[in-house]
MARZAMAR-605737 format. One record per residue: x, y, z of N, C-alpha, C, O in turn. Coordinates in steps of 0.1 Angstrom, whole numbers, plus 5000, padded with zeros to 4 digits. Example, Ala and Ser with C-alpha at 12.3 -4.5 7.8 and 13.67 -1.06 7.14 Angstrom:
MARZAMAR-605737
513249435078512349555078513249675078514249675085512849785071513749895071512950005079513450115080
end
This chain:
MARZAMAR-605737
675911552078675911442088674311392089673411472088674111262089672811202091672811132105673811072110671511152111671511082125670510982124669510992117670710872131669710752132668910792146669410802157667710822143666810872153666210762161665510782171666610632158666010522166667110492177666710442187668210522175669510512184669810642191669410752187670710622202671310732208672510762201673310672199672710892198673910942191674811032200674311132206676011002200676811092207677611172198678411122190677411312198678211392189679611402190680111412202680411412180681911442182682311582179681611642170683211632185683611762183685011762177686011712184685211802165686511792158687711862165688811832162687411972173688412032179689311952191690511972192688511882197689111792208687911702214686711722211688411612223687411532228686811602242687511672249685411582244684911642254684711522265684011432261685111522276684911432287683911482297684211582305682811422298681711472307681311372316680211382321682311282320681911172330682111232344683011312347681111192352681111222367680911382368680711462358681011422381680811562384682011642380683111592378681811772379682711872375683911852386683511852398685111852383686211842390686611982394686712072385686912012407687512142410688712142417689212242422689412012417690712012422691812022411692811952409691612142404692512182391693712232396693912262408694712252386695912312389695612472395694512522393696512522402696412672407696212742393696812732383695112842397694612922386695713022382696413072390695813032369696713132362696013272361696713372361694613262360693913382359692713372368692213262371692213482373691013472382690013582378690313692376688713532377687713632376686713632386686413532393686013742388684913762399683713752390683513832381682913652392681613612384680413672393680113622404679613772388678613822395677213802390677013842378676213742397674913722392674213652401674713622412672813602398672113502406672813372404673413342394672613302416673413162415672513052423671713092432672612922420671912832427672112832442673312842447671112822449669812732446668812832441667612782439669012962440667913062435667312992423667912922415665913022422665212962411664913072402663913152404665713082392665613182380666513152368667513082369666113202357667113162346668313222347669213152342668613332353669913402354670713312363671913302361670113262374670713172384671313052376672513012377670412982369670812862361672012892352673012812352671913002344673013032335674313062340675413022335674313152353675513162359676213052365677413032364675312962371675912822376676412732365677312662367675812742352676312662342677712722337678712652333677712862337679012922332680112872342681212842337679812872354680812842364681212702362682412682362680312592361680512452360681412432348682512372348680812482336681512442324682812512321683712452315683012642326684312702326685312622335686512612331685012572346685812482354686212352348687412312349685312302340685612182333686612202322687512132320686312302314687012342301688312392304689312362297688512492315689412572317689812592331689512692338690312482336690612492351691712572356691912592368692512632346693512722350692812862352693512962354691612882351690913012353690112982368689312882369690413062377689713062389688613152389688613262384687413102396686313172394685813212410685613122418685713342413685013372426683613422423683313512416682613352430681213372426680713482438680813452450680213592433679413702439678013682436677613712425677313632446675913592443674913702446675113762457674013732438672913822442671913752450671513632448671413832461670713772471669513862473669613982478668313812470667113902474666713882488666013972493666913792494666613762509667813722516668313612514668313802526669613762532669413632541670413572545668213582543668013462550668213332542668313222547668413362528668513242519670013202519671013272520670013062519671413012520671912992505671313032495673012922504673412912490674412792487674612702496675012802477675912702473677312712477677812822476678112612481679512622486680512692477681612732480680012702464680812762454680612922455681312982447679912972462679813112465680813182473681013142485681513282467682513342475681913442486682313442498680913522480680213622489678813652482678613622470678013722490676813772486676713912483677513982489675813962475675414072474673814102476672914062468673614172485672214192489671614282480672114392480670614252471670114332461669514462464669614552456669014472475668414602480669314692488668814792494670614652490671314732499672514802493673514722490672514912490673514982482675014962488676014952481675214962503676414942507677014812505678214782507676114702501676614562498677314572484678214492481676914642475677514662463678914722464679814682456679114812473680314892475681314782483682514772481680714702491681614612499682114502490683314462491681214462479681614362469682714422461683714362459682514542457683714602450685014612456686014592450684914642469686214652477686714502477687914482475685914392479686314272481687014212467687914122467686514262457686814212443688414282440689314222435688314412444689614492442690614412452691814402448690414372463691314312471691714172469692714122474690914102461691113962457692113952446692713842445692414052438693414052427692713982414693313912407691314002413690713942402691214022389691314142389691513942380692013982366690914042358691014132350689713992361688514052353687214032362687113952371686214112359684914092366683914062355683814132345683213972357682113922347680813932353680513852362679914032348678614052353677614002345677514022333676713922351675413882343674413992346674014012357673814072336673014192338671714152333671514112322670814172342669414182338668614282347669014292359667714372342667314482350666614442363666614522373666014342364665114312376665914252387665414202397667214242384668114162395668514262406668514222418668914372402669614462411668614572416667614602410669014622426668314742433668414862428669314892421667214942431667315072425666415092413666114992407666115202407665415232396666215182385667415222383665615082377666115012365667514922370668314892362667514902383668614832386670014912388671114852386669915042392670915142391672015102402673115132401671515032412672515012423673714932418674814952424673714862408674914782402675914872399677114832400675615012395676715112391677615142402678715182400677115122415677915152426679115042428680115072433678714932421679914832421680714862409681914882411680314882398681114872386681815002385682815012377681515102391682215232392683515222401684415292401683415122409684615102419685614992415686714992420685214892407686114792405687414842395687314922385688514792399689714832391690014732378690614762368689414612379689914512370688914542357687914612359689314492345688514502332687114442335687014342342685914512330684614452333684014402320684114462309683514272322682814202312681314202316681014162327680414232307679014232310678314142301678514172289677614032305676713962295675314032298674814052309674814082286673514152288672314042283672214002272671514002294670613902291669113982284668113922279669314102287668114182280668914302272669714372278668514322260668914452253667614502247666914452238667414612253666114692249666314782238667214872240665614772226665714882216665115012221665515122216664115012229663515132233663415142249662315132254664415162255664615162270664015282275663815382268663515272288663215382295664215472298665315432295664015602303665015692305665915642317667115682317665415562326666115512337667115412331668315402333666415312323667115202317668315232307669315172307668015342300669115412293670315472300671515462296670015532311671115582319671915472325673215482324671315362329672015252334672915182324674015142326672315162313673015102300674115182295675115132289673815312296675115402291676215382300677315392295676015372312677115382322677815242320679015242319677015122319677515002318678414982306679414922306677915042294678715042282679815122283680915072278679915242290681015322291682015252299683215262295681815182309682415112317683214972313684214932318682514912305682814772302683814762292683714832282684814662293685614622283685114532272685514532261684214452278683414362268682114352271681714352283681214352261679814332262679414202255679514182243678814122263678513982256677013982254676314022262676613942242675113932239675013792232675913732227673713742233673313592227672713602214672313502208672513732208671913722195672513842186673013952191672413822174673013922166672114072167672614182165670714042170669914162172670414232185670414362185670914172195671514232207672814312203673014422207673514242193674814312190674414442182674914552185673614422171673314542163672614642173672914762171671914622181671214722189672114792199671914912201673114722204674214792213675014882205675314992209675314852193676114942183675215062179675515182180674115022174673315132166672515212175672315332173672015142185671015242195672015282207671715392211672815232211673515272224674915322222675615362231675415302208676615362205677815292209678915342209677715162213678815072218679915052206679615032195681015052210682215022201682214882197682214782204682014872183681814732178682914632182682614512182684014672185685214572189684914542203685414432208684014612212683714562225682614472226682514412237681814452215680714372215681014222211681614192201680614132219680913992215679713912217679113922227679413832205678313742204678713592209679413512202678113562219678313422224676913352227676213412235676613252220675213222222675013152235675913122242673713142238673213072251673812912250673512832241674512882261675112742261673912642262672812672267674212522256673112422257674012282260675212262258673212192265673812062270674311972259673811972248675311892263675811782253675111662256675511602266674111602250673311492251673311422238673311482227673111272239672711212227671311242224670511292232671011222211669411242208668711122214669211002215667611152218666611062224665511072216665011182214664910962209663710972201662510932209661410982207662810832219661710782228662310762243663010672246661910862251662510872264661910762273660710732273662810692280662410592290661510662300660810582306661510772302660610832312659010812309658210812318658810812297657510792291656810682299655710692304657610562299656910452305656710482319655710452324657710522326657610542340656510642344656010632355656110732336655010832338653710792332652710852334653910652324652510622320652010702307650810712304652910752301652610822289652510742275651810772266653510642276653510552264653810612251654810692251653110592240653110642228652310772225652310822214651810812235650810952232651711052227652911062232651211142218651911242213651911362224650911392231653211422225653411502238653811642233654811652226653311732236653711882236654011912249653511862260655012022249655512062260656012212260656412272250655912272272656412412275657012422288656412382298658312462289658912462301659412602306659512692298659612622318660212732325659212792336658012752337659712892342658812942353657713002347657813072336656512982353655213022348654813182350655013232362654413252342653913382341653413432330653513352320652813542328652113592318652813602305652313592294654113622306655013622295655413502288656413502280654713372292654813252286653813222273654013142265652813312274651713302265651013172264650713122253650813112275650212972277648812972272648312862267648213082274646613092270646513072256645613002252647513122248647413092234647712942229647112902219648512872236648712732234647512642238647212542232646912692250645812612254644612622246643912522244644412742240643312762231643512692218642512682210644812642215644912562203644712422205644812342196644512382217644312232221643012182215643112072209642012232216640612172210640912112196640612002194641412202187641512162174642412052173642011952166643612052180644611942180643911822186644211712181643211832196642511712202641411652194641111532196640811732185639811682177640311562166639511472162641611572162642111482154643111372163643311262158643611422174644411342182643911352195644311442203642811272199642211282213643311242225643111272237644311172221645211132232646411232234647511202240646211342227647311452228647411482242646411492249648711512248649011552259649911672259651011672254649511782266650311892268651011912282650311932292652211892284652911892295653412052298654312092291652912112307653312242311654312212324653812172335655612252323656512192332657312332339658112402332657012342350657712472358656912522368655712532366657612572378657012632391656512782387657212852379655412832394655112982390656313062395656913042406656413172387657413262390657413312405656313342410658513312413658513352427658013492429657413522439658213572419657613712421656213702419655513772427655513642410654213622408653513552421652413582425654313442426653713372438653613482449652613492456654613572450654613672460653413762459652813792469653113802447652113902443650713842444649813912449650413722440649113672438648913522440647913472436649913452447650013322447649913232435650613262425649013132435648713062423647513092414647013012407647113222414646113272407646013252392645013222386647213272388647613262372647513122368646813092358648113012375647912872372646512842372646012792363645812872382644312832384643612892373642712812367643813002369643213062355643512992343642612982335644612932341644912852330644112722331643512682321644112662343643312542344641812552341641112472334641412662346639812702344639712722329638712672324640612782321640612802308640512662300639612642292641312572304641412442298640112372300639712302290639512372312638312292316637112362307636212292302637112492306636112542299636112512284635112492278637412492278637412442265637412292263637412242252637212212275637112092274638312002271638311892266639512062275640812002273641711972285642911942285640912002296641711982310642311852312643411852318641711752307642311612305643411592298644111492300643711692289644811692278646011762283647011772276646111812297647111892301647611832314646811792322649011802316649711762327650511872333651311932326650311892345651112012353652211972359652011872367653412012358654611962366654912092373655712172368654312112386654612242392655712232402655512212414657112242395658212242403659312282396659412272384660412352402661512422396662512292395662712222405663012272384663712162381665212202380665412312374666212112384667612142382667912112367666912062360669012142361669212142348669111982342668711962331669611892349669511762344668211702344667811622334667211732355665911702355665011772343664111712337665411892341664711982331665011912316664011892308666411872314666711802302665911682301665211662290665811592310665011482311663611492306663011432297663011602313661511642309661411682294660411642287662411762290662311812275662411692266661611692257663211592268663211472261662011392260661911312251661111412267659811342267658811382255658011302250659011512251658211562242658611552229659811542225657511552220657811532204657811682199658611712190657011762204657011912200657012002211656311992221658112112209658112192220657312332215657512372204656612392224655812502220656512612228656712602240656712722222657212862228656212972223656513052214655012972229654013082224654113222230653113302231655513262232655713392240655113502232655213512220654413592241653913712234654813832232654513912223656013842239656913942239657913912227658813832229657613972216658413952205659814012206660714002197660014092216661414152218662214062229663214112233661913952232662613872240663913832233663913772222665013852239666313832230667013692236667913642230666513632247667113502250666113422257665313462265666113282253665213192260666113072262666513002253666413042274667312912277666512792274667112692269665212792277664612662274664412652259664212532255664312742252664112722236665312672232665312572224666512722237667912672233668112532236668512462228667712482249667912352252666912262244667412152240665712302240664912222233665412192220665212082214666112302213666712282201667912182200668012102192668712222212670012132214669511982215670311902210668411952222668011812223667211752212666611642214667111812202666511782188665011762188664411672181664411862196662911862196662411952184663112042179661211912178660612002168660012112177659412092188660212232171659812362179658812432169658912462157657712472178656812572171656812702181656412692193657112812174657312922183656913062177657013082165656413152186656113282179657413342175658413302181657513442167658713502162659513602171659913702166659713582182660413652192661913662187662313572180662613752191664113772185664813642186665413602176664813592197665813472200665413362190666213302184664013342190663513232182663713262166663913172158663713382162663913412148665313372144665413312134666213402151667713372149667913232151668513172142667513162162667813032164667112922155667512802153665912972151665112872143665312912127664612842119666012992124666313012109666812902102667312802107666612912089667012792081666312662083666912562083664912682087664012552088664512482101664412362101664912532111665412472122664012442131663912352139663212532129661712532136660712592128660812632117659612602135658312662128658012782136658012782149657812892128657413012134656013052131655613042119655213092141653713112139653513272144654313322152652513332140652113462145651913462159651613362165652213592164652013622179650513602183649713672177650213522192648713512197647913432187646713432189648413372178647513292169647413142171648213062166646413122179646112972184645812872171646012752171645212942162644912852151646112812143646212692138647012912142648412892136649212772142649712672136649112792156649712682164649112542163649912442163647812532162647212422161647612352145647912232143647512442136647912392121649312342121649612232115650212412127651712372128651812232134652312132129651212222146651312092154650511972146651011852146649511992140648711882132649711842120649811722117650411932113651111912102652211812106652611722099652911852118654011782123653611632127654311532124652511632134652011492137651511402126651611282126651111472118650411402105651711342096651611232090652911412097654011342089655211332098656011422100655411202103656511182111657811202105658811242111657811182090659211192083659511362083660711402085658611432082658711592082659311612097660411672098658611572108659111582121660411542124661111622131660711422120662111372122663211462115664311482120662811512103663911592096663911722102665011782103662811782109663011892116663811872128664711952132663611762136664411732147665911722144666811762152666211662134667511642129668211792127669311802131667611882121668012002118668312082131669212162133667312052140667412142153668512072161669312142168668711932160669811882168671211922163672211932170671311932149672411972143672812112146674012152148671612212147671912342151672412352165673312432168671912272175672212272188673712252191674212302201674312172181675812132184676612262184677612252190676312382177677012492176677112572188678012662190676012542198676012622210676212522222675812552233676812412220677212302231678112382243678912472240677812352253678512412265680112422266680712522270680512302260682012302259682512412250683512492253681912422238682212542228682012672235682812762234680812692242680712822248681712852258682212962259681912752267683012772276684212812272684912892279684712752260686012792254685912932247686913012247684812942241684813102234684713202247685213312246684113162259684113272269685613272276686113382279686213172277687613192281688613272272689413342276688313252259689113332249688713482250689513572249687313492253687013642254687513702268687913822269687613622278688213672291689613712289690113822293690413612281691813642278692013762271693013832273691113792262691113922254691014042262691614152260690114032271689814152279690814182289691014302292691414082294692514092303693914132297694714212303694114072286695614072279695714222273694714302273696914252269697114362261696614482264696814512275696114572256695714692259694514722269694414822276693714612269692614612279692914612293692114622302694314582294694814582310694814722315695014742327694714812304694514962307693714992318694015082327692514912319691314952326691714922340691315002349692514812344693114812356693814932363693514952375694615002356695315112360694615242357695215352359693515232352692815362348692815472358693015592355692415442369692315532381693215522391692915572402694415462389695515452399696515572396696915602385696815632407697715762407699115712403699615622410699715762394701215712389702015742400701815842408703015652403704115682412704915812407705115842395705415892417706316012413707815972410708616052407708015842411709515802410710015842396711115892395709215822386709715872373710016032371710716072362709216102379709516252377710816282386711716352381710716232398711916252406713316222401714316282405713216112392714416062385715016162375716216152372714316252371714616352361715016482368715516572361714816502380715016642388716316632395716716532400717016762395718016782404717916912411716816962411719016982417718817102423718817222413718817342417718717202400718417322391717117312387716517412388716517202383715117182378714917042375715116942383714317042362714016902357714716902342714416972333715616792342716116762328715416732316714516662317715616772305714916752294714516592289713416542288715816532285715716412279716216302286716816322296716116172281716616052288717115972277716515972266718115892280718615782271718015642278718515592288717115602272716215502280715515562292714915672291715815492303715215552317716215642323715815712332717615642317718515732324718515882319718715912307718315972328718316112322719616142317720716102322719416232305720516262297721016412299720216512296722116422304722616552309723116622296723216742297723316572286724016642273722916742268723316842261721716732271720716822266720216912276719417002273720716892288720417002299718917032302718216932305718417152302717117182308716417282297717117322287715017302300714317402292713317452301712917392312712717582297711717642304710317562302709617542312710117512290708917432287708717332298707617322304709717242300709417132310709417182325708617142334710217282328710017332340708817402343708417402355708217462334706717512334705817412337705017422347705817292329705017182331705217132346704217092352706417122350706717052363706317142375706117102386706117272371705617362381704217352382703717362393703417322371701917302372701817172378700917162387702517072376702316932382702516942397701616902405703616992402703816992418702817082424702617072436702117172418701117262424699817182425698817222431699917072418698616992419698916872427698016782427699916862435700216742443700016782457699916902460699816682466699816682480701016772485702116752480700816862495701916942500702716842508702216752514704116872508705016782516706416862514706616942506707316822523708516892524709316892511709816992505709416752506710216732493709616802482710316882475708416792480707716852468707617012470707717082460707517072481707617212484709117252480709217372475710217182481711617232479711617242464712017342458711217122458711417112443710617212435711017252425709317252441708417342436709217472434709217542424709917502445710717642443711717632434712217742430712217522431713417512421712917532407713617582399711617472405710917502392710617652390710817702379710217712401709817852400711117942398711118042391712317892405713417972403714117972389714718062384713817842383714317812369713617922362714318002356712217922362711518022352711918172355712218252346711918192367712518342371713718362364713818452356714718282367716118312361716218302345717118352339715018242338714918232324714718372319715018392308714218462327713718592322714918682317715818702325714818732305715818812300715218962297714618992287715519042308714919162308715219262295714319342291716419242289716619312278715719282267715319372260715319142265714619092254713019092258712119062250712819122270711519122276710818992273709718982270711518882276710918752274711718652281712818682287711318532281711918402287713018342276712718322265714118312281715018202274714318072276713518052285714717982268714217842270715417742272715317672282716417742265717417612267718517672275719017782274718817572285720017592293720917452293720317342294722217472291723117352292723217302305722917372315723617182306723917122320724817192328724917172340725617282322726617372330725917502334726617602337724717512333723817612337723917762329723617872334724517732317724617852307723517842298723117742293723017962297721817982287722417952274723517972272721617902265722017872251721417952239721417932227720618062247719918142237719618262245719518262257719218382238718818502245717318512246716918582255716618452238715018462238714618322233715018272222713618272241713118142235711918162225711618272221711318072222710218082210709018142218709118162230708018192209706818262214706118132222705618152233706118012216705317922224706017882238705317862247707217882239707817862253707517972262707217962274707518102256707118202265705518212269705118262279704818162259703418142265703218032274702318042282704117922274703817822284704517862296704117802307705317952296705818002309704818092317704618092329704118172307703118252312701818162318701118192327701618062311700617962316700917912329700117922339702117862330702617802346702517912356702017882367702918032352702918152362701218162367700818162379700518182357699018202360698418072367697518082375698917952365698417842373698917832386698217802396700217872387700817882401700217992409700117972421699818102403699018202410697818152416697418192427697118072409695718012413695917912422695217902432696817822421697117702428698017692439697917592447698917782441700017772450699417742463698217792466700317662471699917632485700317742494700017732506700817842491701217952500700918082494701018102482700518182502700218322496701418382491701418462481702618342497703918392492704118362477704418442469704118222475704418182461703218232452703418262440702018232457701018282448701318432445701118462433701618512454701918652449703318672441703518762433704018572443705418572434704918552419705318612410704018442420703618392405702718502399702718532387701918552407701118682401701918782396701718832385702818822404703818942398704418902386704218982376705018792384705718762373704918742362705318782351703818692364702618682353702318822347702418842335702118922356702019062351702919112344702719192334704219082346705419132340705619072327706119132318705318942327705618882314704418902305704618892293703318922308702118922300702119072294701619092283702619172301702619302294703419302281702919382272704419232279705119232268704819122258705619082249703619062260703218952250702118972241701618872235701719102239700719162232700919142217700019132209702219142213702519142198702719012191702918992179702518902202702518762198701518732189700318772190701818642178700618602168700718462167700018422158701418382173701418242173700118182180700018192193699218112174698018072179698318002192697818042202699317902192699517812203700017902216699517892227701017992213701518072223700418162229700518192241699518212222698318292227697418192235697018222246697218082228696417982237697017942251696317942261698117912251698917882263698817992274698517972286699018122269698918232278697518242283697318262295696518232274695218232278694818142289694018172299695318032288695017922297695617962311694917962321696818012312697318072325696418182329695918172340696118282322695318402325694018342330693718392341693418242326692118212328692218132342691218132349693218062345693518002359693618112369693118112380694318202365694618302375693318402379693118462389692318412368691118482370690318402378689518462385690318262378689218182388689718222403688818192412690818272406691218302419691118442421690818492432691418532411691718672413690918722400691418762390689418722401688618762390688718912386688318952376689318982395689419132391690819172385691219282383691619062380692919102376692719152361692619062352692819272359692419342346693519292334693119272322694619272339695719222328695319092322695319072310695018992332694618852328693318862321693018792312692418952325691018942318691418992303691018932293692219102302692519152290693019062279692619062268694018982285694818872277693818762272693918722261692818712281691818622277690918682266690718622256690518802268689518872259690218882245689618832235691418932243692118952232692218812224691918782213692818732233692918592227691818512221691818442211690618532229689418482224688918532212688518452204688918672209688618722197689518692186689018692174690918672188691818632179691518482175691518452163691318382183691118262180689818242173689718152164688718312177687618302171687518352156686818302148688218462155688418512141689118432133688818432121690218352138691018272131690218152127690418102116689418102135688517972132687518012122687217932113686918132123685918162112686618202099685918232089687918212097688518242085688718112079688918122067688818012086689217872081688117822072687317742077688017872060686817822051687317702042687517722030687617592048688117482041687217372043686917322054686617322032685617212032686217092039687317042035685517042049686016922057687316932066687816842072687617072066688817092076688417232086688817342084687717182095687117302104688017312116687817272128689117382111690217412121690717552121690317632113691517592131692017722132693017752120693117862116693817662115694817672107694617562095693717482096695417572085695417482075696017342077695817242070696817352088697617222092697317202106696817292113697717082111697717032124699217012129700016972121699417052140700817042146700816972161700116872163701417022170701516972183700617052191700317172188700117002203699217052213698017132206697617242209697517052195696217112188695217142197694717252197694717042206693517072213693617192222692517242226694717252225694817362233694117502227693717592234694117492214693417602207692017602210691417702214691317472209689917482213689617502228688617562231690517442236690317462250690417612254689517672261691317682248691417822252690217902247689817992254689617862236688417942230687317902239686517992243687117782242685917742252686017812265685017862270687217802270687417872283687218022283686818092293687518082272687418232270685918262268685418362273685318182260683718192259683018182272682118272275683418092282682818072293683118192303682318232312684318252302684718362311684118492306683818582314683818502295683118642290681618622285681018712281681118502287679718472283679618482269678418512265680518462260680418452246680018302241680818212239678718292239678218162234678818132221679118012217679218242213679518212200681218162200681618082192681918212209683218152212683118012218684017932214682317992226682317842232681717752223682217632222680817792215680317692205681217652195681317532190682117772190683017732179684117652185684817572178684417672198685617592205685317442205686117352203683817432209683517292210683317222197683417092197683017302185682817252174684217202167684317102160685317282170686517252166687017142172687817072166686817112185687417012193686716882189687316782188685316882187684716762182685316722168685416602166685616812160686116782146687716722150688116632143688316762158689716722161689616602167690516522164688716552176688616442183688116332173688416222175687316362165686816262154688116222146688416102145688916312141690016292133691116212141691916132136691016232154692016142162691316012169691815962179690315972164689815852168689815742158689115762148690315632159690415512151689115452149688215482157688915382139687615312136687315222148686115212150688115162155687615082166687415162178686915102188687715282179687415372190688615422198688515512206689815352195691015412204691715542199691515592188692315592207692815732205694015722194694815632196694015802184695115812175695515942174694816022166696616002181696816132180697616172166698316082160697516292162698116342151699616302153700216332163700116232141701516212143702516312139702216382129703716332145704616442142705116442128705516542123705116312121705516322107704516402099704916442088703316412104702516482095702116632101701116692096703016682110702816822113703216912101704216902094702217002099702517102089701917062076701817152067701416932073700916882061699416952058698516922065699217022049698017102048696917012045696916932035695717002053694616932050694816782052694016702047696016732058696316582060696816572073697316672079696716452078697416412090698116262087697616182079699216242095699916112093699916052107699916132117699915912109699615852122700815852131700515842143702115862128703215842134704115962133704016032123704915992142705115942155704016012165703816132164703315922175702415982182703216032195704215972200702616152201703316202212702416192224701216202222702916182236702216202249701416332251700316322255702116452246701616582247700216592241699316662247699916522232698716532225697616462233696516512233697916352240696916292247696416382261695316382265697416452266697216532276696316652272695216672278696716712262696016832256694716792254693716872256694416672248693116632244692016622256690916662256692816552267692016532279691616652284690516672288692616762286692216882293691216962284690317022290691316962271690317022264688816952264687817012263688916832264687616762267687116802280685916822281687816812290687416852302686716992303685617012309687417082295686617222293685317202285684317262289685217112276683917092268683017032278681917072280683516912284682416852296681816952304680616962305682717042310682217132320681117232312680017262318681217262302680517342293679217292289678117352290679217162284678117112278677516982286676316952285678216922295677816812302677616692294677116592299678016672282677916562273678916452275680116472276678316342277679216232282680316202272681316152275679916232260681016202248682316262252683416202248682316352257683916422262684516342271685716332272683616262280684316192290684916072282685916012285684116022270684615892264685715942257686715872258685816052250687116102243688216112252689316062249688016182264689216182273689716052278690916022279688915972281689315842287689915752276690815672279689515762264690315702253691515762251692415672248691915892252693215952253694115902263695315882261693515892275694215842288694715712286695815682288693715622280694215482279695115462268695715352267695315552260696415542250697715542257698615472252698015602268699215592276699415452281700515412283698315382284698215262290698115122281698015012286698115152267698115042259697015042248697114962239696015122248694915122238695415212229695015322228696315162221696715252210697015162197696815042197697615222186697815142174698815042174698914962164699615032186700414902186700214822198700914732202699214862205698714762216699614752227699714652234700514862230701514842240701614972250701415082245701814962261701815072271702915162267704015122263702715302269703915392269704215422284705415452287703315422292703615472305703115342316702215262315703915372327703715272339703215342352703815432357702215302356701715352368702515332379702615422387703215202380704015162390705315252391705815272402705815292380707215362381706915512378707715602382705815542372705615692369706315732357706315852354707015642350707715702338706715672325705715592325707115752315706415752301707415762291708215852291707315682281708215682269707815812262706915892265708715822251708615942243707815942232707616052227707115832228706215832217706015692212706715602215705115692203704715562195705115572181704615662174706015492177706515482162705915362154705215272160706115362141705415242135706015102139705414992137707315112146707914992150707614962165707914852171706815062171706515042186706815142194706615252189707215132205707415242216708915302213709815222211708915432214710315482216710615492231710015562239711815402233711815382247712615482256712815452268713015582250713515702257712515762266711415782263712915802278711915852288712316002290713416032295711716082286711916232287711116312296710016252300711316432300710516512309709216542303708216532311709016592290707916612284706916502284705716522287707416392282706416272280706016232296704816202298707016222305706616172318705616292324704616252329705916402323705116512328703816512321702816552328703616482309702316482302701416362308700216362309702116262310701416142317700816182330699616162333701816242337701216282352700116382351699216382359700216482343699316602342698116552335697016602338698216442326696916382321696216312332695016312332696816242340696216182351695416282361694316252366696116392363695616482372694216542366693216562373694416572352693216622346692016522346690916562347692316392344691316322345690716312358689416312359691616302368691216302383690316402386689416392394690616522381689916642385688716672377687616712382688716642365687516672356686516572355685416592353687016442356686116332351685716212362684716142361686616222372686316102382685916162395686616242401684516132400684116172412684716092422685015972421684716182435685616132446685315992450686215912453683915962449683415812454684015712446684415602450684215752433684615642423686115622422686715532415686815712431688315702431688715622443689915602446687815562452688215492464688515352460687915302450689515282467689715152467690315112452690015002447691115212447691715172434693115082435694015122442693214982428694414892430695314942419694814962408696614972422697615012414698114902406698514802412698114902391698714802384700114812381700514922376700914712385702414712385702814652370703114532367702714752362702914712346704214792342704214912341705314712340706514782336706414842323705614802315707314932320707414982305707814862297708514762301707314882284707714772274709214762273709814862275709814652269711214622268711414592254712614572249
end
């Protein structure tokens, strides 16, 4: 496309027409989606405030169906603001961040969009913003206006928390995207590149403001933005003598107020030093100072005056410059140092890059452009063409699409992440015997009766709940079921019982017996009455005595977990201690015998409840002070978690179709039991190592229930407390059984106990998402 640079040119966008007449209209239809937008906002004088206001205005123009509540950062409580502002956040007041989080949760916002810059928020490296993001229930989107390749320790801690919490991370440069992934370990699918928005204007070759300002046809250089040492203006001023020697009428317009922080620290000392430098060099008359903060339209008018825009910035790590983006969009010839944003934006001969701090190079580039109007016009044409790609209507539409992706589908899991599931789904499976095994859809299936496995899990769940008459009664029913399952002749527990209350076998599997012992040990440790605790401890001792000949690794691991729970409350229990010690030695030996390249596991195959083996060995190592046991348990768990993590970071448990396949796993059918086991094992590893990666693995496993999985659909509902039986290649298995529902609830309690600090569990909004139909 060619441009006539003597006429005004209105660009056309092929996707649709862009109507920019008049002010932005806010009398749009009722919002179908609502976001909370957090950042500095007008009338505050800073680049973040301008950017946030531009996002607000252009999103309203392009997508009036998206409602926006503005939560404006405020450095001084006495400062007023724009009527668009919903609420203020006082930058240095920690309670203000928590109040804002509560307001956002209460507003029903579908997403929260934070504009992040380290200097905006209170605390070391702006850490006070974490008080807000830890408390919000909606998916978090963060635009990172600075991405540091070499952050300080404090900056790294803040960034790690933001990355762990955010559903989407927005950057404005490819450098920012690569740095987030390679340096900070952000998930590639979470990082979105959306350029800094730029205005939609015709190209202006000769601004009418020239005549009004008495500039006429003088060649004009310009630099715009808040003044500070980071602008590199000294370097540009030192280039002026060489330029003025050939063009005595050259005019360098420095447009912008001194940065408010600099004013507070030293007044106008910096500006006066620049003026003194210019006078010493004999070019004071060649500089015009526009000492004011301009709104966007006035700023654009000022940019259109110049022939050549100078960006002599000394900080080559700068990833964003709004004024540079504006200059390119308005078709100005640009001479810039090669800071990150300039390298990307000015690639393909869109502008001229000169070395950092090199005044001679700036002078040479400017003189070459002034000497060849044709070359300068060609450079302007390329800049104007490049600017069309970042026009605000495009950026607003990209942003709206990104918001939709963050809110829709599996990302809605973030909303329900910390909300306690309703117990309705569990109660629906219970009767006066215990808990039924299976369901046909959401209806309990009496044909398949009951089992010890599920009643053992239910006993653990109800011992984790708040005390209440109904839960206490049902708790005793689960305990009674396990007690009744004991077959004294076989010295073990039966497992399956028909709906007619007749046992269907004389002895259950080793695994079901191990699970019963686990539940008894857990009950002994967590029972809300001494009587029930004593009952559980007595039955634990009785069952564990006859468990010494079992060789099933999972059965041993289950029993070890119960014994370790019991020891937490009764550390002198010799039977429990012996069980943990024997089991730890057995599992450690088993893992060391697994000499299979690339298969660092206890067995040559994977099956169900895999992570329980690692968890039991980690906890045994901790109980006995055996670092070799703990280390091996952590190693095997890391290997398992790596195998159960998809390329994009979501949890992909070992599928039941692959159970027993040597050295191989298959993706389907995926079972809720695996997610719960992984979460609990990661909790043991987290307590041992303190490494945040275990929280990440556990969170991914929990989000699997809520929709972050291979089919992008939820298996569980926080509102109903139900959980479907698994994920198949076709989608969700819609049957709701006790194992799946209990796994979901126990997974929640594991997350709540092991990973979520109490302060971050306040003000959590329950998401009312039904099960898939």
